[in-house]
Backbone atoms as SQL, in Angstrom:
CREATE TABLE atoms (id INTEGER PRIMARY KEY, chain TEXT, resi INTEGER, resn TEXT, atom TEXT, x REAL, y REAL, z REAL);
INSERT INTO atoms VALUES
  (1, 'A', 1, 'MET', 'N', -28.049, -12.646, 26.233),
  (2, 'A', 1, 'MET', 'CA', -28.525, -13.719, 27.007),
  (3, 'A', 1, 'MET', 'C', -29.391, -14.642, 26.159),
  (4, 'A', 2, 'SER', 'N', -29.320, -15.878, 26.453),
  (5, 'A', 2, 'SER', 'CA', -30.073, -16.878, 25.794),
  (6, 'A', 2, 'SER', 'C', -31.529, -16.800, 26.320),
  (7, 'A', 3, 'ASN', 'N', -32.472, -17.355, 25.543),
  (8, 'A', 3, 'ASN', 'CA', -33.873, -17.376, 25.960),
  (9, 'A', 3, 'ASN', 'C', -34.221, -18.807, 26.596),
  (10, 'A', 4, 'ARG', 'N', -33.582, -19.056, 27.743),
  (11, 'A', 4, 'ARG', 'CA', -33.902, -20.385, 28.441),
  (12, 'A', 4, 'ARG', 'C', -35.002, -19.953, 29.390),
  (13, 'A', 5, 'ASN', 'N', -35.977, -20.987, 29.531),
  (14, 'A', 5, 'ASN', 'CA', -37.058, -20.849, 30.458),
  (15, 'A', 5, 'ASN', 'C', -36.706, -21.545, 31.686),
  (16, 'A', 6, 'VAL', 'N', -36.704, -20.850, 32.790),
  (17, 'A', 6, 'VAL', 'CA', -36.495, -21.392, 34.059),
  (18, 'A', 6, 'VAL', 'C', -37.897, -21.829, 34.659),
  (19, 'A', 7, 'GLN', 'N', -37.992, -23.027, 34.964),
  (20, 'A', 7, 'GLN', 'CA', -39.320, -23.472, 35.545),
  (21, 'A', 7, 'GLN', 'C', -39.091, -23.769, 37.056),
  (22, 'A', 8, 'GLY', 'N', -39.983, -23.270, 37.793),
  (23, 'A', 8, 'GLY', 'CA', -39.962, -23.535, 39.196),
  (24, 'A', 8, 'GLY', 'C', -40.625, -22.404, 40.038),
  (25, 'A', 9, 'VAL', 'N', -40.639, -22.616, 41.299),
  (26, 'A', 9, 'VAL', 'CA', -41.384, -21.561, 42.216),
  (27, 'A', 9, 'VAL', 'C', -40.399, -21.300, 43.318),
  (28, 'A', 10, 'LEU', 'N', -40.105, -20.058, 43.586),
  (29, 'A', 10, 'LEU', 'CA', -39.206, -19.688, 44.769),
  (30, 'A', 10, 'LEU', 'C', -40.196, -19.131, 45.708),
  (31, 'A', 11, 'GLY', 'N', -40.214, -19.778, 46.906),
  (32, 'A', 11, 'GLY', 'CA', -41.137, -19.332, 47.865),
  (33, 'A', 11, 'GLY', 'C', -40.956, -20.042, 49.355),
  (34, 'A', 12, 'LYS', 'N', -41.812, -19.722, 50.091),
  (35, 'A', 12, 'LYS', 'CA', -41.726, -20.290, 51.494),
  (36, 'A', 12, 'LYS', 'C', -42.925, -21.176, 51.826),
  (37, 'A', 13, 'LYS', 'N', -42.713, -22.407, 52.245),
  (38, 'A', 13, 'LYS', 'CA', -43.704, -23.329, 52.617),
  (39, 'A', 13, 'LYS', 'C', -44.531, -22.798, 53.814),
  (40, 'A', 14, 'LEU', 'N', -45.785, -22.681, 53.722),
  (41, 'A', 14, 'LEU', 'CA', -46.544, -22.256, 54.753),
  (42, 'A', 14, 'LEU', 'C', -47.338, -23.357, 55.540),
  (43, 'A', 15, 'GLY', 'N', -47.560, -24.493, 54.811),
  (44, 'A', 15, 'GLY', 'CA', -48.194, -25.614, 55.425),
  (45, 'A', 15, 'GLY', 'C', -48.796, -26.507, 54.348),
  (46, 'A', 16, 'MET', 'N', -49.632, -27.375, 54.918),
  (47, 'A', 16, 'MET', 'CA', -50.252, -28.356, 54.057),
  (48, 'A', 16, 'MET', 'C', -51.868, -28.250, 54.351),
  (49, 'A', 17, 'THR', 'N', -52.544, -28.637, 53.295),
  (50, 'A', 17, 'THR', 'CA', -54.008, -28.593, 53.443),
  (51, 'A', 17, 'THR', 'C', -54.545, -29.630, 52.422),
  (52, 'A', 18, 'GLN', 'N', -55.848, -29.694, 52.182),
  (53, 'A', 18, 'GLN', 'CA', -56.364, -30.628, 51.211),
  (54, 'A', 18, 'GLN', 'C', -57.522, -29.927, 50.470),
  (55, 'A', 19, 'VAL', 'N', -57.819, -30.270, 49.326),
  (56, 'A', 19, 'VAL', 'CA', -58.849, -29.753, 48.437),
  (57, 'A', 19, 'VAL', 'C', -59.631, -30.949, 47.859),
  (58, 'A', 20, 'PHE', 'N', -60.710, -30.774, 47.300),
  (59, 'A', 20, 'PHE', 'CA', -61.468, -31.624, 46.565),
  (60, 'A', 20, 'PHE', 'C', -61.354, -31.438, 45.103),
  (61, 'A', 21, 'ASP', 'N', -61.172, -32.555, 44.384),
  (62, 'A', 21, 'ASP', 'CA', -61.202, -32.469, 42.917),
  (63, 'A', 21, 'ASP', 'C', -62.649, -32.491, 42.336),
  (64, 'A', 22, 'ASP', 'N', -62.769, -32.516, 41.008),
  (65, 'A', 22, 'ASP', 'CA', -64.011, -32.537, 40.378),
  (66, 'A', 22, 'ASP', 'C', -64.787, -33.821, 40.599),
  (67, 'A', 23, 'ARG', 'N', -64.117, -34.864, 41.054),
  (68, 'A', 23, 'ARG', 'CA', -64.831, -36.167, 41.289),
  (69, 'A', 23, 'ARG', 'C', -64.888, -36.357, 42.766),
  (70, 'A', 24, 'ASN', 'N', -64.803, -35.342, 43.591),
  (71, 'A', 24, 'ASN', 'CA', -64.902, -35.296, 45.156),
  (72, 'A', 24, 'ASN', 'C', -63.963, -36.216, 45.666),
  (73, 'A', 25, 'ARG', 'N', -62.772, -36.285, 45.141),
  (74, 'A', 25, 'ARG', 'CA', -61.611, -36.978, 45.901),
  (75, 'A', 25, 'ARG', 'C', -60.768, -35.930, 46.543),
  (76, 'A', 26, 'ILE', 'N', -60.226, -36.346, 47.678),
  (77, 'A', 26, 'ILE', 'CA', -59.475, -35.405, 48.465),
  (78, 'A', 26, 'ILE', 'C', -58.004, -35.501, 47.762),
  (79, 'A', 27, 'VAL', 'N', -57.416, -34.245, 47.653),
  (80, 'A', 27, 'VAL', 'CA', -56.092, -34.166, 47.023),
  (81, 'A', 27, 'VAL', 'C', -55.249, -33.380, 48.071),
  (82, 'A', 28, 'PRO', 'N', -54.092, -33.797, 48.524),
  (83, 'A', 28, 'PRO', 'CA', -53.297, -33.113, 49.435),
  (84, 'A', 28, 'PRO', 'C', -52.467, -31.997, 48.594),
  (85, 'A', 29, 'VAL', 'N', -52.384, -30.799, 49.217),
  (86, 'A', 29, 'VAL', 'CA', -51.732, -29.742, 48.571),
  (87, 'A', 29, 'VAL', 'C', -50.751, -29.074, 49.560),
  (88, 'A', 30, 'THR', 'N', -49.698, -28.397, 48.986),
  (89, 'A', 30, 'THR', 'CA', -48.831, -27.616, 49.776),
  (90, 'A', 30, 'THR', 'C', -49.114, -26.167, 49.539),
  (91, 'A', 31, 'VAL', 'N', -49.291, -25.404, 50.622),
  (92, 'A', 31, 'VAL', 'CA', -49.557, -23.930, 50.505),
  (93, 'A', 31, 'VAL', 'C', -48.129, -23.255, 50.534),
  (94, 'A', 32, 'ILE', 'N', -47.868, -22.382, 49.534),
  (95, 'A', 32, 'ILE', 'CA', -46.611, -21.675, 49.291),
  (96, 'A', 32, 'ILE', 'C', -46.860, -20.189, 49.230),
  (97, 'A', 33, 'GLU', 'N', -46.107, -19.515, 49.915),
  (98, 'A', 33, 'GLU', 'CA', -46.064, -18.007, 49.707),
  (99, 'A', 33, 'GLU', 'C', -45.029, -17.701, 48.671),
  (100, 'A', 34, 'ALA', 'N', -45.396, -17.289, 47.584),
  (101, 'A', 34, 'ALA', 'CA', -44.467, -17.062, 46.462),
  (102, 'A', 34, 'ALA', 'C', -44.382, -15.518, 46.096),
  (103, 'A', 35, 'GLY', 'N', -43.088, -15.047, 46.081),
  (104, 'A', 35, 'GLY', 'CA', -42.913, -13.752, 45.750),
  (105, 'A', 35, 'GLY', 'C', -43.221, -12.710, 46.642),
  (106, 'A', 36, 'PRO', 'N', -42.936, -11.506, 46.607),
  (107, 'A', 36, 'PRO', 'CA', -42.207, -10.961, 45.461),
  (108, 'A', 36, 'PRO', 'C', -40.613, -11.218, 45.520),
  (109, 'A', 37, 'CYS', 'N', -40.039, -11.593, 44.397),
  (110, 'A', 37, 'CYS', 'CA', -38.578, -11.837, 44.432),
  (111, 'A', 37, 'CYS', 'C', -37.938, -10.672, 43.686),
  (112, 'A', 38, 'ARG', 'N', -36.835, -10.274, 44.279),
  (113, 'A', 38, 'ARG', 'CA', -36.124, -9.058, 43.709),
  (114, 'A', 38, 'ARG', 'C', -34.821, -9.462, 43.143),
  (115, 'A', 39, 'VAL', 'N', -34.414, -8.952, 42.004),
  (116, 'A', 39, 'VAL', 'CA', -33.244, -9.176, 41.325),
  (117, 'A', 39, 'VAL', 'C', -32.099, -8.468, 42.055),
  (118, 'A', 40, 'VAL', 'N', -31.009, -9.066, 42.645),
  (119, 'A', 40, 'VAL', 'CA', -30.076, -8.404, 43.315),
  (120, 'A', 40, 'VAL', 'C', -28.702, -8.470, 42.646),
  (121, 'A', 41, 'HIS', 'N', -28.616, -9.308, 41.613),
  (122, 'A', 41, 'HIS', 'CA', -27.322, -9.312, 40.819),
  (123, 'A', 41, 'HIS', 'C', -27.706, -9.983, 39.374),
  (124, 'A', 42, 'LEU', 'N', -26.993, -9.393, 38.273),
  (125, 'A', 42, 'LEU', 'CA', -27.276, -9.967, 37.021),
  (126, 'A', 42, 'LEU', 'C', -25.887, -10.195, 36.419),
  (127, 'A', 43, 'ASN', 'N', -25.609, -11.461, 36.107),
  (128, 'A', 43, 'ASN', 'CA', -24.332, -11.759, 35.419),
  (129, 'A', 43, 'ASN', 'C', -24.649, -11.872, 33.875),
  (130, 'A', 44, 'THR', 'N', -23.716, -11.274, 33.106),
  (131, 'A', 44, 'THR', 'CA', -23.954, -11.289, 31.717),
  (132, 'A', 44, 'THR', 'C', -22.738, -12.023, 31.067),
  (133, 'A', 45, 'PRO', 'N', -22.958, -12.653, 29.921),
  (134, 'A', 45, 'PRO', 'CA', -21.889, -13.417, 29.233),
  (135, 'A', 45, 'PRO', 'C', -20.756, -12.484, 28.804),
  (136, 'A', 46, 'GLU', 'N', -20.944, -11.290, 28.615),
  (137, 'A', 46, 'GLU', 'CA', -19.797, -10.329, 28.185),
  (138, 'A', 46, 'GLU', 'C', -18.892, -10.163, 29.386),
  (139, 'A', 47, 'ARG', 'N', -19.376, -9.970, 30.518),
  (140, 'A', 47, 'ARG', 'CA', -18.664, -9.771, 31.808),
  (141, 'A', 47, 'ARG', 'C', -18.275, -10.966, 32.554),
  (142, 'A', 48, 'ASP', 'N', -19.105, -11.922, 32.707),
  (143, 'A', 48, 'ASP', 'CA', -19.030, -13.091, 33.574),
  (144, 'A', 48, 'ASP', 'C', -18.890, -14.400, 32.894),
  (145, 'A', 49, 'VAL', 'N', -18.973, -14.467, 31.548),
  (146, 'A', 49, 'VAL', 'CA', -18.876, -15.686, 30.830),
  (147, 'A', 49, 'VAL', 'C', -20.212, -16.455, 30.726),
  (148, 'A', 50, 'TYR', 'N', -21.116, -16.205, 31.659),
  (149, 'A', 50, 'TYR', 'CA', -22.354, -16.872, 31.661),
  (150, 'A', 50, 'TYR', 'C', -23.461, -15.924, 32.098),
  (151, 'A', 51, 'ALA', 'N', -24.660, -16.307, 31.831),
  (152, 'A', 51, 'ALA', 'CA', -25.877, -15.416, 32.177),
  (153, 'A', 51, 'ALA', 'C', -26.554, -16.032, 33.325),
  (154, 'A', 52, 'ALA', 'N', -26.868, -15.210, 34.343),
  (155, 'A', 52, 'ALA', 'CA', -27.535, -15.742, 35.498),
  (156, 'A', 52, 'ALA', 'C', -28.175, -14.572, 36.194),
  (157, 'A', 53, 'LEU', 'N', -29.209, -14.800, 37.068),
  (158, 'A', 53, 'LEU', 'CA', -29.799, -13.825, 37.965),
  (159, 'A', 53, 'LEU', 'C', -29.640, -14.371, 39.331),
  (160, 'A', 54, 'GLN', 'N', -29.387, -13.433, 40.314),
  (161, 'A', 54, 'GLN', 'CA', -29.390, -13.749, 41.677),
  (162, 'A', 54, 'GLN', 'C', -30.674, -13.070, 42.259),
  (163, 'A', 55, 'LEU', 'N', -31.517, -13.831, 42.934),
  (164, 'A', 55, 'LEU', 'CA', -32.757, -13.376, 43.407),
  (165, 'A', 55, 'LEU', 'C', -32.769, -13.306, 44.937),
  (166, 'A', 56, 'ALA', 'N', -33.402, -12.353, 45.546),
  (167, 'A', 56, 'ALA', 'CA', -33.723, -12.291, 46.969),
  (168, 'A', 56, 'ALA', 'C', -35.071, -12.399, 47.266),
  (169, 'A', 57, 'PHE', 'N', -35.488, -13.238, 48.324),
  (170, 'A', 57, 'PHE', 'CA', -36.828, -13.506, 48.611),
  (171, 'A', 57, 'PHE', 'C', -37.018, -13.238, 50.005),
  (172, 'A', 58, 'GLY', 'N', -37.986, -12.479, 50.456),
  (173, 'A', 58, 'GLY', 'CA', -38.309, -12.412, 51.807),
  (174, 'A', 58, 'GLY', 'C', -37.444, -11.370, 52.552),
  (175, 'A', 59, 'ASP', 'N', -37.932, -10.810, 53.522),
  (176, 'A', 59, 'ASP', 'CA', -37.095, -9.907, 54.298),
  (177, 'A', 59, 'ASP', 'C', -36.583, -10.486, 55.555),
  (178, 'A', 60, 'THR', 'N', -35.537, -9.998, 56.224),
  (179, 'A', 60, 'THR', 'CA', -35.002, -10.497, 57.328),
  (180, 'A', 60, 'THR', 'C', -34.304, -9.448, 58.089),
  (181, 'A', 61, 'LYS', 'N', -33.751, -9.715, 59.281),
  (182, 'A', 61, 'LYS', 'CA', -33.100, -8.683, 60.086),
  (183, 'A', 61, 'LYS', 'C', -31.675, -8.563, 59.501),
  (184, 'A', 62, 'ALA', 'N', -31.124, -7.471, 59.507),
  (185, 'A', 62, 'ALA', 'CA', -29.731, -7.238, 59.082),
  (186, 'A', 62, 'ALA', 'C', -28.783, -8.057, 59.945),
  (187, 'A', 63, 'SER', 'N', -29.122, -8.267, 61.304),
  (188, 'A', 63, 'SER', 'CA', -28.195, -8.921, 62.196),
  (189, 'A', 63, 'SER', 'C', -28.169, -10.502, 61.721),
  (190, 'A', 64, 'TRP', 'N', -29.149, -11.029, 60.949),
  (191, 'A', 64, 'TRP', 'CA', -29.108, -12.380, 60.627),
  (192, 'A', 64, 'TRP', 'C', -28.402, -12.617, 59.218),
  (193, 'A', 65, 'VAL', 'N', -27.914, -11.579, 58.624),
  (194, 'A', 65, 'VAL', 'CA', -27.325, -11.668, 57.365),
  (195, 'A', 65, 'VAL', 'C', -25.746, -11.384, 57.602),
  (196, 'A', 66, 'SER', 'N', -24.847, -12.235, 56.994),
  (197, 'A', 66, 'SER', 'CA', -23.384, -12.001, 57.143),
  (198, 'A', 66, 'SER', 'C', -22.996, -10.675, 56.511),
  (199, 'A', 67, 'LYS', 'N', -21.876, -10.040, 57.036),
  (200, 'A', 67, 'LYS', 'CA', -21.422, -8.848, 56.468),
  (201, 'A', 67, 'LYS', 'C', -21.078, -8.833, 54.966),
  (202, 'A', 68, 'PRO', 'N', -20.563, -9.943, 54.528),
  (203, 'A', 68, 'PRO', 'CA', -20.282, -9.982, 52.997),
  (204, 'A', 68, 'PRO', 'C', -21.554, -10.070, 52.270),
  (205, 'A', 69, 'GLU', 'N', -22.642, -10.678, 52.722),
  (206, 'A', 69, 'GLU', 'CA', -23.965, -10.662, 52.071),
  (207, 'A', 69, 'GLU', 'C', -24.582, -9.270, 52.144),
  (208, 'A', 70, 'LEU', 'N', -24.433, -8.559, 53.310),
  (209, 'A', 70, 'LEU', 'CA', -24.978, -7.198, 53.470),
  (210, 'A', 70, 'LEU', 'C', -24.258, -6.328, 52.471),
  (211, 'A', 71, 'GLY', 'N', -23.001, -6.477, 52.341),
  (212, 'A', 71, 'GLY', 'CA', -22.224, -5.587, 51.319),
  (213, 'A', 71, 'GLY', 'C', -22.749, -5.866, 49.902),
  (214, 'A', 72, 'HIS', 'N', -23.012, -7.055, 49.595),
  (215, 'A', 72, 'HIS', 'CA', -23.486, -7.514, 48.286),
  (216, 'A', 72, 'HIS', 'C', -24.864, -6.814, 48.087),
  (217, 'A', 73, 'LEU', 'N', -25.757, -6.943, 49.037),
  (218, 'A', 73, 'LEU', 'CA', -27.095, -6.410, 48.942),
  (219, 'A', 73, 'LEU', 'C', -27.086, -4.880, 48.864),
  (220, 'A', 74, 'LYS', 'N', -26.063, -4.287, 49.601),
  (221, 'A', 74, 'LYS', 'CA', -26.040, -2.866, 49.558),
  (222, 'A', 74, 'LYS', 'C', -25.547, -2.364, 48.212),
  (223, 'A', 75, 'ALA', 'N', -24.757, -2.987, 47.565),
  (224, 'A', 75, 'ALA', 'CA', -24.250, -2.656, 46.323),
  (225, 'A', 75, 'ALA', 'C', -25.426, -2.730, 45.271),
  (226, 'A', 76, 'ALA', 'N', -26.370, -3.570, 45.508),
  (227, 'A', 76, 'ALA', 'CA', -27.627, -3.576, 44.663),
  (228, 'A', 76, 'ALA', 'C', -28.721, -2.717, 45.192),
  (229, 'A', 77, 'SER', 'N', -28.389, -1.960, 46.158),
  (230, 'A', 77, 'SER', 'CA', -29.506, -1.176, 46.876),
  (231, 'A', 77, 'SER', 'C', -30.707, -1.833, 47.156),
  (232, 'A', 78, 'ALA', 'N', -30.418, -2.997, 47.830),
  (233, 'A', 78, 'ALA', 'CA', -31.607, -3.833, 48.267),
  (234, 'A', 78, 'ALA', 'C', -31.471, -3.977, 49.827),
  (235, 'A', 79, 'GLU', 'N', -32.686, -4.278, 50.356),
  (236, 'A', 79, 'GLU', 'CA', -32.801, -4.418, 51.840),
  (237, 'A', 79, 'GLU', 'C', -32.359, -5.755, 52.217),
  (238, 'A', 80, 'PRO', 'N', -31.957, -5.979, 53.523),
  (239, 'A', 80, 'PRO', 'CA', -31.560, -7.404, 53.900),
  (240, 'A', 80, 'PRO', 'C', -32.598, -8.371, 53.553),
  (241, 'A', 81, 'ALA', 'N', -32.221, -9.456, 52.937),
  (242, 'A', 81, 'ALA', 'CA', -33.117, -10.466, 52.504),
  (243, 'A', 81, 'ALA', 'C', -32.413, -11.853, 52.484),
  (244, 'A', 82, 'LYS', 'N', -33.307, -12.880, 52.334),
  (245, 'A', 82, 'LYS', 'CA', -32.777, -14.183, 52.304),
  (246, 'A', 82, 'LYS', 'C', -32.461, -14.531, 50.806);
């Protein structure tokens, strides 16, 4: 696998709020629930020609997940997730 850095945040937006900076200016911010993220599939260059991770975030009801996705998660021994 190559050493590529992935930059970003995987999470769920909870809402907006505001904070004050060091000069007492109001700064709007987004509140995000980040993690935990579980790795449910790993692609390797030897097997799949490219390197990639598939992540699951958050829990959900099994009835809200399609049967193919449930089978994919079951193969990874993972609970139903988004």
